[in-house]
DOBAKE-899303 format. One record per residue (C-alpha): x, y, z; residue in one letter. Coordinates in steps of 0.5 Angstrom, whole numbers. Each point is the difference from the previous one (the first is absolute). Layout:
SITE/X/Y/Z/a
...
***
This chain:
SITE/14/77/-22/m
SITE/-4/-7/0/a
SITE/5/-5/-3/i
SITE/-1/-5/5/f
SITE/-6/-5/-1/t
SITE/-5/0/6/a
SITE/-1/-7/-1/i
SITE/-5/-2/5/g
SITE/-2/-7/-2/t
SITE/3/0/-7/a
SITE/7/-1/0/l
SITE/2/-5/-6/f
SITE/-2/4/-6/n
SITE/3/-4/-6/i
SITE/-2/4/-5/a
SITE/3/6/3/y
SITE/6/-1/-4/a
SITE/0/-2/-7/g
SITE/7/-3/2/a
SITE/-3/-5/4/y
SITE/-4/-3/-5/l
SITE/6/0/-5/a
SITE/3/-4/6/a
SITE/-5/-5/-2/s
SITE/3/-1/-7/a
SITE/7/0/3/g
SITE/2/7/-1/l
SITE/3/4/6/s
SITE/-2/8/0/v
SITE/0/4/6/a
SITE/-6/4/2/t
SITE/-1/7/2/a
SITE/-1/-1/7/t
SITE/7/-1/3/s
SITE/-2/4/6/i
SITE/4/2/7/g
SITE/-4/1/6/v
SITE/1/5/5/a
SITE/-3/-2/7/v
SITE/1/1/7/a
SITE/7/3/1/n
SITE/3/-3/-6/a
SITE/2/5/-6/a
SITE/-1/-3/-6/v
SITE/0/2/-7/s
SITE/0/-3/-7/l
SITE/-1/2/-7/a
SITE/-5/-4/-4/l
SITE/2/-4/-6/s
SITE/-2/2/-7/a
SITE/-6/-4/-3/i
SITE/0/-4/-6/s
SITE/-5/3/-5/r
SITE/-2/-7/-3/v
SITE/-1/-4/6/l
SITE/-2/4/5/a
SITE/-7/3/1/p
SITE/-1/8/1/s
SITE/1/2/7/v
SITE/-5/4/4/s
SITE/5/5/2/v
SITE/4/5/-4/s
SITE/7/-1/-3/q
SITE/2/6/4/s
SITE/-2/-4/6/d
SITE/2/-6/-2/i
SITE/7/2/-1/q
SITE/0/4/7/a
SITE/4/-2/6/v
SITE/-5/-4/5/i
SITE/2/3/8/s
SITE/-6/-2/3/q
SITE/-6/-5/0/a
SITE/-7/4/-1/i
SITE/-5/-6/2/a
SITE/-2/0/7/p
SITE/4/-5/4/r
SITE/-4/-5/5/r
SITE/1/-3/7/i
SITE/-3/-6/1/y
SITE/-3/-3/6/v
SITE/-4/-7/1/g
SITE/-1/-5/-6/e
SITE/0/4/-7/n
SITE/0/-2/-8/l
SITE/5/5/-2/a
SITE/2/3/-7/g
SITE/5/6/0/g
SITE/4/5/-4/i
SITE/5/-3/-6/r
SITE/7/2/1/a
SITE/3/-3/-5/f
SITE/-3/-3/-7/f
SITE/5/-3/-5/e
SITE/1/-6/-5/v
SITE/6/-4/-1/k
SITE/1/-6/-4/d
SITE/-7/-2/0/g
SITE/-1/2/7/v
SITE/-4/5/3/l
SITE/3/3/7/y
SITE/-5/4/4/q
SITE/1/2/7/l
SITE/-6/3/4/v
SITE/0/4/6/m
SITE/-5/-3/5/v
SITE/0/3/6/a
SITE/4/6/4/h
SITE/4/-3/6/g
SITE/0/-7/2/p
SITE/-5/-5/-1/i
SITE/-1/-7/4/t
SITE/0/-5/-6/s
SITE/-2/-1/-7/f
SITE/-5/-6/1/d
SITE/-3/-1/-7/e
SITE/1/2/-7/f
SITE/-6/1/-5/w
SITE/1/0/-8/v
SITE/-7/2/-3/d
SITE/-3/0/6/s
SITE/2/-8/1/v
SITE/4/-2/6/p
SITE/7/-3/-2/v
SITE/5/-4/4/a
SITE/7/2/0/l
SITE/6/-5/1/d
SITE/6/2/4/e
SITE/3/4/-6/n
SITE/-6/4/-1/g
SITE/-2/-4/-6/d
SITE/-8/-1/-1/v
SITE/-1/-8/0/t
SITE/-7/-1/-2/e
SITE/-5/3/-6/g
SITE/2/2/-6/k
SITE/5/6/2/t
SITE/4/-5/3/a
SITE/6/0/-5/p
SITE/-1/7/-1/y
SITE/0/4/7/v
SITE/5/1/5/n
SITE/-1/4/7/i
SITE/5/3/4/q
SITE/-2/4/6/t
SITE/3/5/5/r
SITE/-4/2/7/d
SITE/2/7/1/g
SITE/5/-1/6/s
SITE/6/2/-4/a
SITE/1/1/-8/l
SITE/-6/-1/-4/g
SITE/4/1/-7/g
SITE/5/-5/2/d
SITE/-1/-5/-5/y
SITE/6/-4/-3/a
SITE/-4/-2/-7/d
SITE/-1/8/-1/l
SITE/7/2/2/t
SITE/3/-6/-4/a
SITE/-4/2/-7/e
SITE/-1/7/0/f
SITE/6/5/1/a
SITE/-5/5/1/s
SITE/-2/-3/7/w
SITE/6/1/4/d
SITE/1/1/7/v
SITE/-3/6/1/d
SITE/-7/-3/-1/r
SITE/-1/-1/7/r
SITE/-7/1/1/l
SITE/1/0/8/t
SITE/-5/-3/4/n
SITE/-5/-2/-6/q
SITE/-3/-6/0/a
SITE/0/-2/-7/t
SITE/0/-6/-5/f
SITE/3/-2/-6/l
SITE/-4/-4/-6/g
SITE/4/-3/-5/q
SITE/-5/-2/-6/i
SITE/3/-4/-6/k
SITE/-4/1/-7/a
SITE/-3/-6/-2/p
SITE/1/-2/-7/k
SITE/-5/0/-6/g
SITE/-8/-1/1/n
SITE/2/-2/8/d
SITE/1/7/1/f
SITE/-8/2/0/s
SITE/-1/-7/4/k
SITE/4/1/6/v
SITE/-1/8/0/f
SITE/-7/1/-3/p
SITE/-1/7/3/k
SITE/6/2/-3/t
SITE/1/7/2/s
SITE/-5/-1/6/g
SITE/4/-6/3/t
SITE/0/1/7/v
SITE/5/-2/6/l
SITE/-2/1/7/q
SITE/3/-2/7/c
SITE/-4/-1/6/v
SITE/4/3/6/i
SITE/0/0/7/k
SITE/2/8/2/g
SITE/4/3/5/q
SITE/2/-3/7/a
SITE/-4/4/6/v
SITE/2/1/7/y
SITE/-4/-4/5/d
SITE/1/3/7/p
SITE/-3/-6/4/r
SITE/6/-4/-1/d
SITE/5/5/-3/v
SITE/1/-3/-7/s
SITE/0/2/-7/t
SITE/-3/-4/-5/a
SITE/-5/-1/-5/y
SITE/-8/1/2/a
SITE/-6/2/-2/d
SITE/-3/2/6/n
SITE/-4/6/-1/a
SITE/3/4/7/a
SITE/7/-2/-2/l
SITE/-1/2/-7/v
SITE/-3/7/2/q
SITE/6/1/5/s
SITE/5/-2/-5/h
SITE/-3/6/-5/f
SITE/0/5/6/l
SITE/7/-1/2/t
SITE/3/-1/-7/h
SITE/5/5/-3/e
SITE/-4/0/-7/d
SITE/-7/0/4/g
SITE/-2/4/6/f
SITE/7/1/3/k
SITE/-2/0/7/i
SITE/5/-2/5/d
SITE/0/-7/3/a
SITE/0/4/7/t
SITE/-6/4/-2/d
SITE/-4/-7/-1/i
SITE/-4/-3/6/n
SITE/2/-7/-1/w
SITE/-4/-3/5/d
SITE/-6/3/-4/s
SITE/3/-3/-6/v
SITE/1/-7/4/s
SITE/-7/0/2/a
SITE/-3/2/-7/m
SITE/4/-6/-3/a
SITE/-3/-5/5/d
SITE/-7/2/-3/v
SITE/3/0/-7/a
SITE/2/-7/1/d
SITE/-6/-3/3/e
SITE/-2/-7/-3/a
SITE/-7/2/-4/v
SITE/-4/-7/-2/p
SITE/-1/0/-8/q
SITE/-6/-2/-4/l
SITE/5/-4/-4/e
SITE/2/-4/6/g
SITE/6/2/5/g
SITE/2/7/2/t
SITE/4/6/-2/a
SITE/3/6/4/p
SITE/-5/5/1/r
SITE/3/6/-3/l
SITE/5/0/-6/r
SITE/3/5/-5/l
SITE/3/-1/-6/w
SITE/2/5/-5/g
SITE/5/6/-1/y
SITE/1/7/0/w
SITE/4/4/-5/t
SITE/5/6/2/l
SITE/-4/5/-3/d
SITE/-6/-2/3/e
SITE/-3/5/6/p
SITE/1/-4/7/p
SITE/-7/2/2/s
SITE/-2/-4/-6/d
SITE/3/-6/2/v
SITE/-2/0/7/l
SITE/-7/1/-3/d
SITE/1/-6/-4/r
SITE/2/-4/5/m
SITE/-5/2/5/h
SITE/-6/-2/-5/a
SITE/3/-7/-1/s
SITE/1/-1/7/s
SITE/-4/4/5/g
SITE/7/2/3/i
SITE/2/8/1/r
SITE/5/4/3/a
SITE/-1/5/5/y
SITE/3/4/5/e
SITE/0/-3/7/m
SITE/0/3/7/q
SITE/8/0/1/d
SITE/1/3/-7/g
SITE/2/-6/-4/r
SITE/-4/-3/-6/i
SITE/-4/-6/2/g
SITE/-4/-5/-4/l
SITE/-8/0/1/i
SITE/-5/-5/-3/g
SITE/-3/-7/1/g
SITE/-6/0/4/s
SITE/-4/5/4/f
SITE/4/1/7/g
SITE/-2/1/7/t
SITE/-4/7/1/p
SITE/6/5/2/a
SITE/-5/4/4/c
SITE/-8/2/1/t
SITE/-2/7/-2/i
SITE/-6/3/3/t
SITE/-5/6/-2/a
SITE/3/4/6/k
SITE/7/0/-4/d
SITE/-3/1/-7/i
SITE/0/8/-1/r
SITE/-3/-1/-8/e
SITE/-2/-6/-4/i
SITE/-2/-1/-7/q
SITE/-2/-7/-3/t
SITE/-1/-3/-7/s
SITE/-3/-6/-3/e
SITE/3/-2/-6/a
SITE/-6/-5/-2/i
SITE/-5/5/1/s
SITE/3/6/-4/e
SITE/2/-5/-5/r
SITE/7/1/0/e
SITE/2/-7/1/g
SITE/0/-6/-6/y
SITE/-4/-6/0/n
SITE/5/-5/-4/v
SITE/7/0/1/l
SITE/4/-3/-5/r
SITE/6/-4/2/v
SITE/7/-1/-3/l
SITE/6/-3/2/h
SITE/7/-3/-3/m
SITE/-1/-7/-1/d
SITE/6/-5/-2/a
SITE/-5/-5/-3/s
SITE/-2/6/-5/q
SITE/7/1/-2/k
SITE/1/5/6/y
SITE/-5/5/-3/t
SITE/-5/4/4/v
SITE/-6/-4/-1/t
SITE/-7/1/2/e
SITE/-3/-4/5/v
SITE/-7/-1/3/e
SITE/-3/7/2/a
SITE/-3/2/6/w
SITE/-7/2/-1/r
SITE/-6/3/5/d
SITE/-6/-3/-3/e
SITE/-5/4/5/t
SITE/3/7/-3/r
SITE/0/-3/-7/l
SITE/-7/-2/0/a
SITE/-2/8/1/v
SITE/6/4/-3/e
SITE/3/-4/-6/g
SITE/7/-1/0/e
SITE/5/5/3/i
SITE/7/-3/-2/v
SITE/7/1/3/k
SITE/6/-4/-2/e
SITE/5/-2/5/y
SITE/7/-2/-3/e
SITE/5/-4/5/l
SITE/5/0/-5/a
SITE/5/-3/5/m
SITE/-4/-5/3/c
SITE/1/-7/-2/p
SITE/-5/-4/3/n
SITE/-8/0/-2/r
SITE/-2/-1/7/a
SITE/4/6/3/q
SITE/-3/4/-6/a
SITE/-7/-2/2/r
SITE/1/1/7/r
SITE/3/7/-1/l
SITE/-5/2/-4/a
SITE/-6/-2/5/k
SITE/4/4/5/e
SITE/0/6/-5/q
SITE/-7/-1/-2/f
SITE/-2/1/7/h
SITE/5/6/1/d
SITE/-2/4/-6/d
SITE/-8/-1/2/n
SITE/0/2/7/r
SITE/-3/5/4/a
SITE/6/6/2/k
SITE/0/4/6/v
SITE/5/6/1/s
SITE/0/3/7/i
SITE/4/6/3/i
SITE/2/-2/8/t
SITE/4/3/5/n
SITE/6/-3/3/l
SITE/-3/-7/1/v
SITE/0/-1/-7/g
SITE/8/-1/0/l
SITE/-2/-7/3/k
SITE/-2/-2/-7/a
SITE/6/2/-3/r
SITE/3/-7/0/f
SITE/-2/-7/-1/p
SITE/1/-4/7/r
SITE/3/-6/-4/e
SITE/5/-1/-5/h
SITE/-3/-3/-7/a
SITE/-7/2/1/q
SITE/-4/5/-3/r
SITE/-1/6/5/h
SITE/-7/0/3/t
SITE/-4/4/5/i
SITE/-7/0/4/l
SITE/-4/6/-1/l
SITE/-6/1/5/d
SITE/-3/6/-3/y
SITE/-7/2/4/q
SITE/-1/7/2/p
SITE/-3/1/6/e
SITE/-5/5/-2/d
SITE/-2/-4/-6/g
SITE/2/5/-5/s
SITE/4/-5/-5/g
SITE/-1/-7/-2/r
SITE/3/-5/4/v
SITE/6/-3/-4/i
SITE/3/-7/4/q
SITE/5/-5/-2/g
SITE/7/-2/-3/e
SITE/3/5/-5/y
SITE/7/-1/-3/e
SITE/4/6/0/v
SITE/2/3/-7/l
SITE/3/6/2/d
SITE/2/4/6/h
SITE/3/7/1/e
SITE/1/4/6/f
SITE/0/8/0/d
SITE/5/2/6/p
SITE/-2/7/0/i
SITE/-8/-2/1/e
SITE/2/-6/4/l
SITE/-5/-4/-5/l
SITE/0/-6/-4/c
SITE/-3/-2/-6/r
SITE/-2/-7/-1/i
SITE/-3/-3/-7/d
SITE/-3/-7/2/l
SITE/-4/-5/-4/a
SITE/-5/-6/3/k
SITE/3/-7/1/v
SITE/-4/-6/-2/d
SITE/5/-6/2/r
SITE/-4/-4/-4/a
SITE/4/3/-6/s
SITE/6/-4/3/g
SITE/-3/-7/0/e
SITE/2/-5/-5/w
SITE/-1/-7/-3/t
SITE/4/-3/-5/p
SITE/-7/0/-5/e
SITE/0/7/0/e
SITE/6/0/-4/a
SITE/-4/-1/-6/g
SITE/1/-5/-6/d
SITE/7/1/-3/p
SITE/0/3/-7/p
SITE/0/-4/-6/t
SITE/6/-4/-1/p
SITE/4/3/-6/l
SITE/-1/-3/-7/q
SITE/5/-3/-3/v
SITE/0/3/-7/s
SITE/-4/-4/-5/g
SITE/6/1/-5/n
SITE/5/-3/6/s
SITE/0/-7/-2/e
SITE/0/-3/-7/a
SITE/-6/-4/-2/p
SITE/0/-8/-2/e
SITE/2/0/-8/i
SITE/-4/-5/-4/s
SITE/3/0/-7/a
SITE/0/-4/-7/v
SITE/6/-1/-4/f
SITE/-1/-1/-7/s
SITE/2/1/-7/q
SITE/-3/5/-5/r
SITE/1/-1/-8/v
SITE/1/6/-4/v
SITE/-1/1/-7/q
SITE/6/4/-1/a
SITE/0/1/-8/s
SITE/-4/-4/-6/a
SITE/2/-7/1/g
SITE/5/1/6/n
SITE/-3/-1/7/r
SITE/4/1/7/i
SITE/-1/-2/7/s
SITE/0/4/6/v
SITE/-1/-2/8/l
SITE/-6/3/4/e
SITE/-1/1/7/v
SITE/-7/1/2/d
SITE/-2/2/7/a
SITE/-7/0/4/v
SITE/-1/7/1/p
SITE/-1/2/8/i
SITE/-7/4/1/a
SITE/1/7/2/g
SITE/8/0/-1/r
SITE/1/4/-6/d
SITE/7/2/3/d
SITE/2/-7/-2/i
SITE/4/-3/-6/v
SITE/3/-6/-2/i
SITE/8/-1/0/e
SITE/2/-6/-4/a
SITE/6/-4/-3/q
SITE/2/-6/-4/y
SITE/6/-4/-2/r
SITE/2/-6/-4/t
SITE/0/-7/3/s
SITE/4/-6/-3/t
SITE/-2/-7/3/y
SITE/6/-5/0/d
SITE/-2/-7/2/d
SITE/6/-2/2/g
SITE/2/-5/-5/g
SITE/4/-6/2/s
SITE/1/3/7/e
SITE/-7/1/1/g
SITE/0/6/4/i
SITE/-5/5/-3/p
SITE/1/7/0/s
SITE/-3/7/-2/t
SITE/4/6/-3/t
SITE/-3/7/0/y
SITE/2/6/-3/g
SITE/0/7/3/p
SITE/-6/3/2/w
SITE/-3/5/-5/t
SITE/-5/6/2/d
SITE/-7/-1/-4/m
SITE/-4/7/-2/q
SITE/-5/1/5/a
SITE/-7/4/-1/t
SITE/-5/-1/6/g
SITE/-1/-7/2/y
SITE/3/-3/-7/t
SITE/8/-1/-2/a
SITE/3/-2/-7/q
SITE/6/-2/-2/s
SITE/3/2/-7/g
SITE/1/-6/-5/a
SITE/2/-6/2/v
SITE/3/-7/-3/e
SITE/-5/-5/-3/d
SITE/1/-7/4/g
SITE/4/3/6/r
SITE/-2/-1/7/d
SITE/-1/6/4/y
SITE/-1/2/7/n
SITE/-3/6/3/a
SITE/-1/3/7/q
SITE/-5/6/2/a
SITE/-2/4/6/r
SITE/-4/7/1/f
SITE/3/6/0/d
SITE/-3/6/5/g
SITE/1/4/6/v
SITE/2/-6/5/f
SITE/4/0/6/y
SITE/3/-6/-2/e
SITE/2/-2/-8/p
SITE/-5/-5/-2/d
SITE/3/-7/-1/e
SITE/1/-3/-6/w
SITE/-5/-5/-2/e
SITE/3/-6/-5/n
SITE/-5/-1/-6/l
SITE/3/-6/-2/g
SITE/3/-2/-7/t
SITE/-3/-1/-7/i
SITE/2/-2/-7/t
SITE/-1/5/-5/v
SITE/-4/-2/-6/q
SITE/-2/5/-6/i
SITE/-4/-5/-3/d
SITE/-4/-5/5/a
SITE/-4/-3/-6/t
SITE/2/-6/-3/p
SITE/0/-1/-7/p
SITE/-4/-6/-3/g
SITE/3/-7/-2/a
SITE/4/-2/-6/p
SITE/-3/-5/-4/s
SITE/2/-6/-6/e
SITE/7/-1/4/l
SITE/4/-5/-4/f
SITE/7/-3/1/a
SITE/4/-4/-6/s
SITE/7/-2/0/n
SITE/5/4/-4/g
SITE/8/-2/-1/t
SITE/2/1/7/g
SITE/-6/4/2/r
SITE/-7/0/2/v
SITE/-4/5/-4/n
SITE/-7/3/3/l
SITE/-5/4/-3/n
SITE/-7/2/3/w
SITE/-5/5/-1/r
SITE/0/7/4/n
SITE/-6/2/4/p
SITE/-4/5/-3/a
SITE/1/5/6/g
SITE/5/5/2/e
SITE/7/-3/3/f
SITE/7/2/1/y
SITE/4/-7/-2/e
SITE/-1/-7/0/l
SITE/4/-5/4/r
SITE/2/-7/-1/i
SITE/0/-5/5/y
SITE/3/-7/0/r
SITE/0/-6/5/g
SITE/1/-8/0/v
SITE/-7/-1/3/t
SITE/-7/2/-2/a
SITE/0/5/6/v
SITE/0/7/-2/f
SITE/3/2/7/d
SITE/6/-5/-1/d
SITE/2/4/-7/a
SITE/5/5/0/v
SITE/0/7/-4/l
SITE/5/-1/-6/i
SITE/-1/6/-5/g
SITE/-5/5/-2/t
SITE/-2/3/-6/t
SITE/-5/5/-3/g
SITE/-6/0/-5/g
SITE/-6/3/-3/v
SITE/-7/-1/3/s
SITE/-4/-6/-3/g
SITE/6/-2/-5/q
SITE/5/-6/0/i
SITE/7/1/4/s
SITE/5/-5/0/e
SITE/6/-2/5/f
SITE/6/-5/-1/s
SITE/3/-3/6/d
SITE/7/-2/-1/d
SITE/2/-2/7/t
SITE/-3/-7/0/i
SITE/3/-7/1/t
SITE/-1/-5/-6/a
SITE/-5/-6/2/a
SITE/-3/4/5/t
SITE/-7/1/2/e
SITE/-2/7/1/y
SITE/-7/4/1/n
SITE/-1/7/-2/y
SITE/-4/6/2/w
SITE/-1/7/-3/v
SITE/-3/6/5/a
SITE/-2/7/-2/a
SITE/2/5/5/a
SITE/-2/8/1/n
SITE/5/5/1/v
SITE/0/-1/7/s
SITE/2/-7/-1/g
SITE/-7/-3/2/v
SITE/-1/-6/-4/e
SITE/-6/-3/-3/g
SITE/-2/-7/0/l
SITE/5/-4/-4/p
SITE/-1/-5/-7/a
SITE/3/-7/1/g
SITE/3/-4/2/p
SITE/3/-2/-7/a
SITE/3/-7/1/n
SITE/6/-2/-5/i
SITE/6/-5/1/t
SITE/6/3/-4/t
SITE/4/-4/-5/t
***
């Protein structure tokens, strides 16, 4: 019953529960996956809660399964060694009060540390409370951890918020983390979590502590020999009793693994390291095969019956076997029989490539390629974290797989070849086969012992050997080859610079009725069809400060504009008002784009000034001045009357307005005068937006 989600790297599935999307709108709805987990020795069960049909999407399990009692995790559990980018198994997934709570089981058994967390493949920094402190997710994501040394489900936030997550949810000796993710509001949801259902939470961890017999300590290490002996003795590994391990052999192999090897990039790195994991349902022999491929170290039975480690360089030959000791001999040449390959593709785990298995430069036999064409073999070192280590092991493997082999049957002398002379060395012997009667080919040289069997009845030894070329173990930093191309930051990760124009557009709403709308037009970004513009506007009122002389601007609230592609437009706005606008790009960016202030404009439905009135004449009346003039011939909205005590129009003030017919005579009476005072009058026509034409005047008069 596959209820538990084997997440791997995809841990934070926002769209999984419609309730989380609802939470972004301020609702609180439980999801369908409040799950209790049973692991290790904890007997745990919890019935799943019901799903809201309105808010939750369909779930990929039947309703009967959803309502079932969960008693055990189905997905394989992992035990980590070395450094890794880890995912996990979701053990709890629930929304409450706008927060998604997600408990993830990372590893079975303790780990040394959580070193880093990633959100959508980008490392984030956490403060002492577990809050993300930088980037777009800073206000929304909190991470808490348990290293697996005790209870992995012991989170106060869960027990406080959810009655279903009680003291029985122990997760004994499980390394876990609890992610609490707040739902952003409105449009910010897609900007903070642009991948929605694909958003990923990951952690970089250091795996289990391993025993080091050299100083009798147990601590984190990625030394390949110590990691392999850790697996051999682990209760969830090969389960070999520690007393059955030859720790002198392990110590010697660990010294070899710690040797400093110069790197092409400068500095040194340990010769042999292992990073990775094994699962509890994986055959132990398969795990040893992966460790051997990634380090060149393998376990073998020693002369005292205990298990030791063998690897490193070719050792001192243990003995010499001559023709007089050999009863039968068979030879084969891999190259001549076309059993070998001439191109070896090399792959290894690369932290710089987000901890993925990455291909590096292949080993090629150019001489054979010239006559054979490509014969390719793939060599995957999934637990090898270093390019130089991977290339060096691949060079040795190329030699080992494409070499002459010999199988001999000897008398008891062959027992000398059973075990290597030194610890931490590949086991070799010298072969000197020169039949005295000249009946066979001469075979001489150093050979590696691949296999050895003894028949106690016939007192015969069968030994499988392979030719040794010690040049295969020579190494220079340049042989590491060029590093893989650095991972490109997604072209969508950074918002491009925005260049936009803020303007008004006059629209003919109906016959004789025009309105104005605000418009923002951005310069398109070549090749970015995924981008649209987002714009907002607000009213802007300027105050010159009056008598206090302190100018200020008062703004109204922001209002969203309707956007299509690179253009955004408002609804109808008020003629003559000042409006301020801002814009940004909306797309799949790591950080939401910053708002760009586009300045302020004054709305004018009609920007064309009317013509000037003419024939302005002023005359005295009783307590008033009477004005008349001829209106301009074109369209205008109103006529404005100005009065001043000088003949300078800029010194005049507006004293009134009136209407009139195009080209006809209009008049106006000013009854706010003072007797025996000289005045100058002007009349100007203005359009609907208040744009004035040239004034008529001045008409000079002295009141009576």
